[in-house]
ZAPA-987278 format. One line per 4 residues: number of its first residue (from 1); for each residue x, y, z of N, C-alpha, C, O, CB. Coordinates in steps of 0.001 Angstrom, whole numbers. Atoms other than C-alpha are relative to their C-alpha. Glycine has a CB too. Example, Ala and Ser with C-alpha at 12.3 -4.5 7.8 and 13.67 -1.06 7.14 Angstrom:
BEGIN
1	890,-1190,0,12300,-4500,7800,900,1200,0,1936,1181,665,-992,27,1246 ~ -820,-1190,-60,13670,-1060,7140,-770,1090,730,-261,2198,899,414,462,-1415
END
This chain:
BEGIN
1	846,-1192,0,0,0,0,882,1243,0,1782,1370,830,-958,5,1225 ~ -717,-1275,13,1343,3427,-938,-935,1095,484,-2154,988,358,542,328,-1422 ~ 781,-1079,-596,211,6654,699,409,1324,-618,1602,1565,-807,184,36,1532 ~ -323,-1275,633,-17,10127,-875,524,992,1018,-225,1837,1508,-1224,573,-708
5	-597,-893,-993,2382,11918,1459,446,1280,-693,1344,1262,-1534,1200,-685,726 ~ -351,-1269,614,2557,15556,507,-360,1137,911,-518,951,2118,-685,164,-1340 ~ 348,-1159,-809,1716,19049,1651,-1413,-137,508,-2270,-722,-154,159,1295,-798 ~ 1294,148,-645,-1231,19308,3991,-498,1369,433,267,2178,958,87,-964,1208
9	595,-1267,-407,-3600,22199,4611,-796,-226,1261,-1767,-983,1255,-892,593,-1118 ~ 649,217,-1287,-4651,22401,8243,-947,1140,330,-789,2273,-125,1040,-155,1105 ~ 888,-1019,-535,-7481,24209,9924,705,687,1158,1910,503,1332,-1359,-612,452 ~ -634,-799,-1040,-6853,26475,12912,316,-794,1256,738,-211,2254,-877,1156,352
13	-345,821,-1155,-6383,23550,15302,-1132,-157,992,-996,-888,1973,1177,578,692 ~ 1123,108,-915,-9779,23974,16969,-887,-1158,-413,-1411,-1197,-1526,-803,1308,40 ~ 803,1187,286,-11626,20687,17189,-1118,-58,1030,-929,-581,2128,870,-1311,28 ~ 1128,66,-911,-15040,21103,18777,-806,-1260,-300,-464,-2027,-1199,-885,1268,-115
17	772,1233,141,-17691,18407,19097,-598,-134,-1393,-656,-1237,-1936,-1106,-51,1043 ~ 606,68,1326,-19342,19319,15790,1029,-414,-1046,755,-1264,-1894,-623,1349,-374 ~ -1061,349,943,-16069,19160,13864,466,-1440,222,708,-2173,-737,1187,975,139 ~ -408,1370,-321,-15072,15955,15650,-993,-1007,-573,-598,-2048,-1099,123,-185,1526
21	1032,893,526,-18369,14366,14653,159,-177,-1510,12,-1287,-2021,-1403,544,329 ~ -181,72,1452,-17733,15193,10982,1216,-856,-350,1147,-1719,-1225,154,1414,-597 ~ -1239,714,309,-14159,13871,11018,-144,-1487,307,230,-2329,-509,1178,595,791 ~ 166,1411,-345,-15012,10647,12847,-968,-698,-953,-768,-1864,-1294,-495,-138,1440
25	931,603,945,-17942,10039,10524,697,-322,-1312,444,-1366,-1913,-1189,928,-246 ~ -753,256,1231,-15622,10350,7538,854,-1260,150,904,-2098,-750,893,1214,-354 ~ -866,1154,-229,-13238,7813,9056,-821,-1283,130,-527,-2283,-525,851,214,1259 ~ 758,1223,-299,-15834,5342,10323,-855,-456,-1171,-1097,-1653,-1326,-883,219,1210
29	745,395,1192,-17895,5423,7135,854,-878,-917,338,-1782,-1574,-485,1242,-759 ~ -902,771,852,-14831,4046,5327,322,-1371,594,880,-2232,-85,1286,776,-229 ~ -289,1267,-688,-14575,1213,7876,-1268,-788,285,-1282,-1656,1158,746,262,1305 ~ 1303,593,-305,-18190,128,7745,25,-1520,-85,-680,-2188,671,-1053,546,-944
33	-3,1456,188,-17362,-3408,6563,1250,-668,560,1350,-1894,531,-127,-328,-1468 ~ -1254,589,-491,-13914,-3899,8116,560,875,1107,1597,1516,940,1040,-160,-1152 ~ -374,-912,-1083,-13680,-2089,11448,589,-782,1165,-127,-1543,1816,-1220,823,468 ~ -596,676,-1160,-11203,-3375,14050,-433,668,1292,-958,1781,1283,1534,-5,-101
37	257,-608,-1304,-11669,-2784,17751,889,1230,160,2065,1208,-202,252,-1019,1153 ~ -760,-1243,-171,-10588,752,18622,-557,751,1193,-1635,444,1700,-57,884,-1285 ~ 470,-928,-1019,-10848,3428,21271,391,1415,-418,1489,1648,-924,588,-355,1402 ~ -323,-1415,127,-11051,7197,20947,656,437,1299,67,283,2369,-1274,860,-316
41	-752,-365,-1191,-8424,8546,23361,443,1458,-112,125,2145,-1083,1223,-936,193 ~ -520,-1366,30,-6724,11826,24227,-1079,1033,244,-2176,721,708,667,273,-1320 ~ 937,-1097,-231,-8400,15209,24374,-1265,-158,-826,-2343,240,-387,659,1331,-317 ~ 1192,172,838,-10740,14303,21517,-1047,-866,686,-2243,-639,503,380,-619,-1344
45	957,829,-722,-12320,11614,23718,-780,833,1008,-1979,625,1196,716,-1154,707 ~ 680,-881,-946,-13096,14275,26321,-955,947,-731,-2077,1171,-278,1027,805,818 ~ 865,-885,790,-14468,16660,23671,-1260,-745,-432,-2355,-184,-391,755,542,-1241 ~ 1160,792,427,-16742,13870,22401,-1021,-139,1118,-2219,-260,864,444,-1385,-471
49	888,163,-1152,-18166,13584,25918,-500,1324,557,-1150,1361,1602,709,-762,1085 ~ 559,-1286,-374,-18918,17283,26144,888,899,813,426,1937,1286,-1211,-214,732 ~ -914,-835,-771,-15839,18663,27916,432,1188,-854,736,1034,-2037,1234,-816,478 ~ -403,-1225,698,-14981,22243,26965,1514,134,69,2053,777,970,-694,1256,617
53	-1457,-4,59,-11329,21763,26007,454,223,-1438,-220,-222,-2367,579,-1324,556 ~ -538,-102,1355,-9210,22767,23011,673,-1303,-408,1450,-1881,352,995,1166,-101 ~ -639,1205,539,-8208,19809,20860,434,296,-1424,-225,1052,-2137,-965,-1237,49 ~ -526,-277,1325,-6139,19786,17700,36,-1203,-914,253,-1060,-2117,1356,554,116
57	-52,1189,845,-6266,16184,16504,-902,-1081,588,-1493,-919,1656,1458,-517,-140 ~ 816,1134,-403,-8070,12859,16758,937,-1180,195,1631,-1586,-737,-1118,-318,-1056 ~ -864,1138,-319,-6247,9985,18489,-830,-1269,77,-1755,-1372,883,755,233,1328 ~ 701,1282,28,-7440,6468,17692,981,-1092,397,1994,-1313,-266,-615,-285,-1410
61	-829,1089,-505,-5952,3612,19688,-497,-1329,-565,-1697,-1603,-582,-10,-28,1550 ~ 327,1318,546,-5835,150,18117,813,-1060,714,1865,-766,1282,260,-53,-1522 ~ -655,1072,-756,-4849,-3210,19561,1262,-523,-671,2256,-796,2,-959,-1137,203 ~ -1066,693,710,-2554,-4568,16861,523,841,-1157,-180,1705,-1680,-493,-1349,-512
65	-593,-718,1130,-202,-3271,14186,-783,-260,-1275,-951,639,-2099,1464,-407,-190 ~ 803,291,1183,-2268,-5049,11563,-1268,830,-55,-1755,1144,-1141,-353,-1462,-38 ~ 1185,-856,-40,-5268,-3000,12714,344,1410,-481,-436,2033,-1201,-587,47,1429 ~ -450,-1305,502,-3304,212,12131,115,-44,-1517,-321,881,-2202,1360,401,634
69	-140,135,1457,-2464,-1036,8633,-1358,-17,-688,-1517,586,-1749,772,-1276,-346 ~ 1330,76,611,-6135,-1811,7922,-668,1370,-48,-1240,1753,-1069,-883,-985,769 ~ 630,-1321,-16,-7358,1614,8999,757,950,-936,147,1753,-1641,-39,573,1446 ~ -793,-842,898,-4484,3306,7166,-366,-273,-1463,-464,659,-2261,1509,-241,228
73	393,327,1374,-5441,1457,3984,-1350,628,-338,-1545,1127,-1447,-61,-1529,-197 ~ 1315,-597,235,-9038,2658,4368,92,1511,-178,-719,2105,-889,-942,-330,1153 ~ -159,-1455,70,-7800,6249,4767,948,437,-1101,1319,1610,-1156,493,527,1317 ~ -1037,-307,985,-5414,6087,1806,-410,1076,-994,444,1627,-1688,371,-1243,-747
77	426,-1081,884,-7549,8557,-154,366,1376,562,356,2368,-167,-1503,-82,-235 ~ -350,-1277,-630,-6510,11271,2331,1513,194,2,2255,-787,-36,-550,65,1441 ~ -1443,-245,-91,-3082,12959,2468,585,-629,1262,-21,-585,2332,289,1508,-19 ~ -648,712,-1098,-668,11038,4685,1232,766,447,2125,1041,-355,377,-1439,-419
81	-1188,-651,-563,1799,12798,6977,1029,-1024,443,2231,-803,300,-387,892,1181 ~ -896,1060,-469,3253,9584,8430,-609,-1341,-380,-1646,-1727,159,238,92,1547 ~ 442,1348,327,2833,6187,6807,276,-915,1184,1159,-610,1985,705,-524,-1280 ~ -184,869,-1167,2575,3296,9301,1460,-346,236,2158,-823,-659,-801,-1273,-166
85	-1415,171,-339,5893,3028,11098,113,-357,1473,-689,93,2292,821,1288,-321 ~ -295,334,-1392,7298,1528,14294,875,1095,595,1924,1426,42,697,-1388,110 ~ -759,-1016,-726,8497,4208,16757,577,-663,1244,-127,-796,2245,-898,1243,375 ~ -522,827,-1095,10865,2295,19058,53,708,1343,-194,81,2373,1367,-477,-345
89	-91,-696,-1289,11325,4993,21706,-1366,113,661,-1488,-40,1877,608,1396,-185 ~ 1362,-112,-537,7579,5484,22107,-677,-1363,121,-1718,-1483,769,-843,916,-887 ~ 601,1335,63,6878,1769,21553,-1423,80,-556,-2379,-441,17,-7,-659,1398 ~ 1273,-153,689,4096,2684,19162,169,-355,-1476,1196,-59,-2086,-539,1442,159
93	125,134,1444,3126,1564,15688,-982,1077,-409,-2125,1070,48,-477,-1454,-444 ~ 654,-1313,84,1907,4880,14346,-184,417,-1454,647,124,-2313,820,1066,757 ~ 252,-621,1297,362,6608,11342,-804,1274,216,-1525,1411,1204,-750,-976,-956 ~ 758,-1257,-108,-1065,10066,10728,-519,395,-1378,214,355,-2366,884,1141,600
97	639,-445,1231,-3504,11290,8068,-671,1346,223,-1063,1690,1338,-1025,-1041,-493 ~ 735,-1260,-8,-5033,14648,7212,-1390,-271,-567,-1554,-477,-1769,750,1111,-825 ~ 1380,238,420,-8792,14143,7102,-717,1346,-42,-1176,1853,982,-732,-1004,966 ~ 684,-1285,207,-10278,17329,5678,548,1092,906,-209,1902,1441,-1495,-156,237
101	-636,-1058,-770,-7764,19500,7526,218,-308,1461,738,539,2188,-797,1211,-103 ~ -202,402,-1390,-7719,17611,10835,905,-1221,47,687,-2188,-682,-1352,-296,694 ~ -878,1150,-163,-4920,15281,11903,-748,-1144,682,-1359,-958,1734,1252,386,809 ~ 514,1221,-608,-6127,11749,12592,1187,-930,199,1833,-1342,-765,-1123,-671,-886
105	-1156,823,-339,-3501,9667,14390,-460,-1393,416,-1351,-1545,1252,829,657,1127 ~ 284,1407,-278,-3630,5865,14492,1195,-586,714,2335,-318,334,-316,-794,-1306 ~ -1153,481,-752,-1521,3994,16998,-339,-1227,833,-1450,-1377,1342,534,1100,896 ~ -28,937,-1118,-838,959,19069,844,638,1091,1607,1564,815,572,-1410,-426
109	-917,-375,-1081,803,1501,22465,459,-1302,629,-341,-2027,1219,-686,964,1070 ~ -489,1340,-307,3038,-1438,23276,984,-45,1167,1823,-942,1253,651,-580,-1212 ~ -789,120,-1227,4695,-624,26567,-909,-519,1107,-2100,-210,1144,645,1372,401 ~ 839,654,-1016,3517,-2581,29581,-555,996,1006,128,1944,1395,797,-1072,732
113	621,-797,-1054,1129,-1002,32050,-364,-954,1134,-1002,-1982,909,-1269,781,-529 ~ 208,909,-1121,964,-2519,35515,-1404,-11,543,-1725,-845,1390,922,341,1086 ~ 1371,-40,-498,-2667,-1586,36095,-915,441,-1128,-480,623,-2265,-130,952,1223 ~ 986,-367,1020,-5845,-609,34277,-416,1469,99,-1517,1823,-321,-1230,-890,123
117	384,-1395,-178,-5784,3110,35101,770,947,-909,647,2163,-767,202,405,1430 ~ -660,-851,984,-3561,4379,32275,-963,266,-1152,-1639,-642,-1635,1315,-657,-517 ~ 973,-399,1015,-5548,6271,29688,261,-646,-1359,-685,-987,-2069,5,1501,-146 ~ -294,421,1357,-3725,5033,26601,818,-1264,-113,1269,-1596,-1209,698,1072,-695
121	-840,1194,45,-1856,1850,27536,-579,-1076,902,-1350,-803,1822,1446,330,415 ~ 471,1107,-813,-2505,-1579,28953,-1491,-208,-145,-2074,194,-1152,345,230,1445 ~ 1436,305,104,-6065,-2716,29694,-916,1190,272,-2119,1103,30,-343,-1099,951 ~ 837,-1123,-406,-7268,714,30876,-977,492,-1052,-2178,530,-788,857,1116,401
125	943,-532,990,-8712,2123,27629,-995,-1030,-510,-2069,-666,-991,754,565,-1162 ~ 907,1047,475,-10275,-1226,26741,-1035,-366,1056,-2071,-952,742,791,-1242,-402 ~ 901,318,-1105,-11926,-1563,30154,-846,1201,414,-2023,1048,740,796,-502,1191 ~ 677,-1201,-513,-12861,2022,31071,-330,935,-1163,461,1805,-1528,888,734,1059
129	417,-811,1145,-14779,3568,28203,-1509,125,26,-2200,-628,712,484,-620,-1346 ~ 1441,-222,83,-18230,4881,27385,-393,145,-1468,403,624,-2276,-424,1262,818 ~ 471,-179,1382,-20314,4796,24183,-558,1410,-186,-1385,1868,602,-1082,-1059,-355 ~ 467,-1360,295,-20883,8239,22667,-480,31,-1438,244,-369,-2349,1128,1065,237
133	522,-71,1360,-23101,8815,19666,590,1221,-701,488,2349,-217,-1553,61,1 ~ -550,-1058,850,-21344,10837,16967,-595,-193,-1390,-118,-1027,-2159,1585,-36,-35 ~ 681,181,1267,-23656,11229,13984,-675,-1362,-42,-1450,-1705,851,979,151,-1166 ~ 603,1315,158,-24637,7770,12736,754,-1086,746,355,-2250,708,-79,-352,-1454
137	-870,989,-625,-21932,6053,14782,-18,130,1523,-224,1216,2064,1429,147,-524 ~ -218,6,-1444,-21516,5060,18424,1478,-287,227,1982,-1349,-141,-917,-1064,729 ~ -1457,30,-114,-17897,5701,19373,395,-374,1420,-98,246,2362,614,1365,-393 ~ -491,312,-1341,-16142,4027,22329,1109,982,409,2216,940,-127,520,-1456,57
141	-931,-1043,-441,-14409,6914,24115,489,-317,1413,-301,-679,2285,-675,1405,-44 ~ -571,254,-1318,-12064,6480,27058,-589,978,1010,-810,2148,697,1543,115,-35 ~ 702,-797,-1007,-13603,7779,30262,751,1277,349,1981,1320,371,-216,-821,1256 ~ -566,-1292,-387,-13068,11383,31268,857,-127,1255,1849,585,1404,-1116,1022,228
145	-758,158,-1247,-11834,10192,34673,1466,-319,-275,2347,210,403,-619,-1105,863 ~ -1391,346,288,-8701,8674,33129,734,1152,-671,1926,1353,-441,65,-1240,-881 ~ -639,-1187,588,-8045,11774,31034,330,1017,1077,1383,1652,1035,-908,639,-1067 ~ -261,-897,-1118,-8351,13844,34194,1311,-366,691,2142,507,943,-1160,-42,1003
149	-1197,406,-734,-5654,11813,35922,1247,190,-859,2303,542,-334,-116,-1467,455 ~ -1130,-298,890,-3375,12076,32871,430,1453,149,1622,1743,251,-369,-295,-1468 ~ -338,-1425,-93,-3574,15868,33126,471,374,1402,1283,1286,1554,-1206,857,-387 ~ -523,-234,-1344,-3074,15790,36893,1469,-419,75,2289,290,658,-836,-770,1052
153	-1389,467,11,113,13760,36372,885,994,-744,2021,1235,-338,101,-1398,-649 ~ -762,-977,788,1252,16305,33761,19,1381,638,756,2263,199,-576,101,-1395 ~ 78,-1279,-719,371,19154,36166,-374,1139,-940,311,2159,-1015,1335,312,691 ~ 478,-1017,939,-1589,21110,33568,-1377,486,456,-2394,-39,4,-64,-564,-1460
157	1291,-480,-505,-4300,23067,35414,-939,493,-1084,-2156,352,-965,223,1097,982 ~ 861,-494,1071,-5539,24638,32190,-760,-1138,-676,-1782,-906,-1321,825,760,-1033 ~ 682,1159,554,-6485,21115,31108,-826,-730,1051,-1948,-1147,762,1005,-948,-616 ~ 762,799,-956,-7546,19422,34328,-1161,760,634,-2111,138,1109,913,-501,1077
161	1122,-738,-584,-9773,22245,35564,-1289,-186,-806,-2330,-432,-198,342,1486,92 ~ 1246,279,742,-12296,21884,32673,-493,-1436,161,-1699,-1681,169,205,288,-1470 ~ 400,1388,-218,-12257,18109,33178,-671,-163,1360,-1683,-853,1478,1215,-933,-108 ~ 622,36,-1322,-12985,18546,36884,-1384,641,-24,-2332,112,555,887,708,1025
165	1294,-683,60,-15769,21009,36126,-1046,-887,-675,-2196,-944,-239,131,1340,-754 ~ 930,894,696,-17343,18548,33704,-445,-1141,913,-1633,-1457,974,651,-565,-1274 ~ 352,1123,-874,-17202,15669,36194,-846,456,1186,-1688,-304,1665,1265,-696,503 ~ 859,-516,-1068,-18703,17838,38918,-1430,170,-489,-2376,-78,258,537,1336,527
169	1348,-198,539,-21645,18631,36633,-699,-1324,-290,-1900,-1458,-55,61,835,-1270 ~ 630,1209,520,-22224,15121,35314,195,-1226,880,-380,-2280,609,529,-287,-1359 ~ -269,1137,-857,-20960,12883,38095,1286,-705,-385,1659,-741,-1557,-1149,-967,-47 ~ -1297,650,209,-17702,10968,38493,20,-1361,679,-660,-1584,1681,1149,882,534
173	-287,1272,-651,-16614,7444,39266,1139,268,978,2315,152,630,374,-1135,-1048 ~ -1007,-421,-983,-14834,8491,42448,973,-1123,333,2163,-876,530,-680,483,1276 ~ -894,1110,-314,-13458,5043,43158,1087,-129,-1068,2250,-375,-748,-794,-1316,120 ~ -978,84,1083,-11771,4996,39747,977,1163,62,2182,968,-97,-704,-25,-1359
177	-887,-1167,-87,-10409,8532,40123,985,-169,1144,2181,69,975,-814,1295,187 ~ -885,145,-1154,-9030,7810,43581,1080,-1047,-254,2252,-832,55,-806,-374,1241 ~ -976,1066,253,-7375,4578,42516,1020,436,-1051,2216,181,-907,-714,-1287,-458 ~ -913,-446,1049,-5922,6120,39357,975,1044,527,2160,1001,196,-783,565,-1184
181	-906,-1009,-562,-4516,9107,41256,1056,-652,885,2229,-283,840,-789,1047,806 ~ -938,674,-897,-2941,6823,43828,1039,-808,-787,2240,-704,-537,-760,-919,970 ~ -905,887,721,-1474,4326,41372,911,755,-956,2002,280,-1270,-791,-1032,-760 ~ -838,-762,925,-154,7006,39024,826,1061,694,1521,1833,34,-850,642,-1051
185	-920,-835,-763,1528,8952,41803,-326,1475,32,582,2298,144,1338,-161,-534 ~ 379,-1409,-163,-443,12197,41904,322,433,1424,80,-314,2371,-1518,220,-317 ~ -385,-492,-1322,809,14325,44805,-1183,-37,969,-2287,364,600,552,1428,-103 ~ 1116,113,-950,-1283,13704,47951,-804,1283,205,-2032,1205,253,524,-445,1317
189	834,-1207,-177,-2293,17380,48457,-941,236,-1192,-2095,623,-1010,897,1235,198 ~ 853,-174,1172,-3584,17553,44870,-1080,-1073,-31,-2222,-788,-390,835,-43,-1293 ~ 996,1055,-79,-5320,14216,45283,-1137,393,932,-2308,179,618,640,-1300,468 ~ 1019,-379,-963,-7131,15561,48320,-887,1112,-537,-2100,1091,-330,643,431,1302
193	794,-1097,565,-8215,18750,46524,-981,-531,-1045,-2146,-134,-1079,923,1071,-629 ~ 877,578,1015,-9585,16740,43615,-1121,-793,664,-2282,-680,272,801,-903,-963 ~ 991,800,-698,-11354,14354,45970,-1056,889,639,-2252,611,542,667,-875,1056 ~ 950,-907,-646,-12915,17223,47911,-965,602,-1020,-2162,707,-753,747,1118,742
197	853,-630,998,-14225,18844,44744,-989,-995,-605,-2152,-658,-825,851,622,-1096 ~ 896,966,621,-15657,15678,43254,-1030,-539,977,-2113,-951,561,794,-1139,-582 ~ 990,455,-975,-17360,14676,46508,-1156,971,129,-2212,614,652,648,-202,1352 ~ 1074,-987,-26,-19403,17862,46191,-931,-123,-1198,-1926,595,-1295,581,1392,48
201	828,199,1182,-20837,16626,42899,-1399,-431,403,-1571,-1345,1210,631,-1037,-935 ~ 1387,318,-366,-24607,16534,43106,-355,-1442,-341,-1120,-2092,371,-966,951,-708 ~ 367,1336,438,-24761,13266,41226,758,-1099,711,400,-2267,561,217,-124,-1459 ~ -785,1028,-653,-22185,11455,43360,762,-840,-994,1075,-376,-2091,-883,-876,836
205	-760,883,887,-20361,8501,41848,-931,-668,-988,-2150,-686,-817,772,-1059,806 ~ 799,678,1010,-21486,6609,38820,850,-1047,-692,2080,-1038,-625,-570,1003,-1022 ~ -666,984,843,-20661,3691,36630,-46,461,-1438,-75,1663,-1700,-648,-1389,145 ~ 29,-366,1411,-20743,3566,32823,-1228,834,-347,-2332,580,134,34,-1246,-862
209	1083,-878,403,-22831,6280,31229,-734,-552,-1208,-142,-1243,-2037,529,1386,-300 ~ 715,383,1214,-25572,5649,28704,494,804,-1185,1199,1800,-1027,-1506,191,175 ~ -433,-707,1204,-25026,6715,25120,-517,1422,21,-1696,1663,280,-481,-725,-1267 ~ 382,-1401,107,-25022,10490,24756,-237,323,-1468,565,-42,-2328,1089,934,612
213	347,-252,1397,-26688,11739,21612,686,1228,-554,800,1348,-1773,-1487,148,-145 ~ -535,-1260,520,-25008,15143,21364,1344,357,598,1715,1531,630,-970,1116,256 ~ -1287,-299,-604,-21639,14802,23044,-103,350,1460,917,631,2090,656,1112,-727 ~ 207,-323,-1404,-23147,15470,26476,-490,-1241,726,-1659,-1600,590,-1005,1167,163
217	451,1220,-670,-23227,12336,28645,-1036,295,1067,-957,1300,1774,1177,-727,618 ~ 989,-124,-1065,-26232,11856,30879,551,-667,1244,962,-1826,1200,-1363,-628,-413 ~ -565,575,-1221,-25104,11331,34442,-1016,-885,690,-2225,-679,587,472,1101,952 ~ 840,900,-791,-26434,8548,36634,-16,537,1419,1003,479,2107,523,-1489,-45
221	60,-644,-1301,-27636,10249,39806,-624,-904,1057,-1084,-434,2098,-779,1290,-99 ~ 685,898,-916,-28954,7178,41509,894,-491,1115,405,-1123,2052,-551,-1167,-748 ~ -898,505,-1015,-25821,6459,43570,769,1155,639,1084,2156,-4,965,-1031,-600 ~ -732,-1035,-707,-24043,8480,46152,1477,-356,43,1863,-1514,-118,-554,191,1422
225	-1430,223,-31,-20314,8937,46449,404,-803,1226,-168,-617,2300,738,1322,-30 ~ -497,716,-1180,-18421,6515,48711,775,930,900,1253,1966,439,879,-1181,-408 ~ -759,-874,-906,-16746,7985,51793,1457,37,-424,1941,-928,-1015,-122,-482,1470 ~ -1409,-92,387,-13145,9223,51271,841,-987,806,2056,-1058,621,526,1436,199
END
């Protein structure tokens, strides 16, 4: 398979829910008859769930290198920035395409994760995800809780504050957040601040959310948060 790698015209880098829906529909329509298991990860997964965050690309996680090759073949009509390639330092098999001005990145992540609370590696993204309706498709997006902990680890308040605000409005799986913060080494004072804020959520804790039709997940308010 050859890929048309050439100059690419990008939009302004703003990827809101409406734009994300268009881009994902373009990709998934081409995979209607041969779609491997995948997860929407990164900031785009949070945007799909209604979080008000700036995103510049679409990250699609796949299980196997052959799956990356299959999706890349389906996207071969679009300009290719990076044909499928093994990145040894990142331990990723990776490709990038320009889908109507938006970068769509395909990747495996092949470094071991000792638990299921990493957003993009190990069993975490395959276990902790929610279905989100994007146009005619239902997209499995990694839970906002895991994205929150990624940004806490990176110490990026401009990113984790909108995620916290979203979880306060819609409810959070506090047990998952607490375990992920602990296992990923978030500083105890920050862990406590996050815990205090999420315990004030009107909806308390929740499990998997039902499908959201417009990028806004409906929270399950039937359960209360466990004690800290």
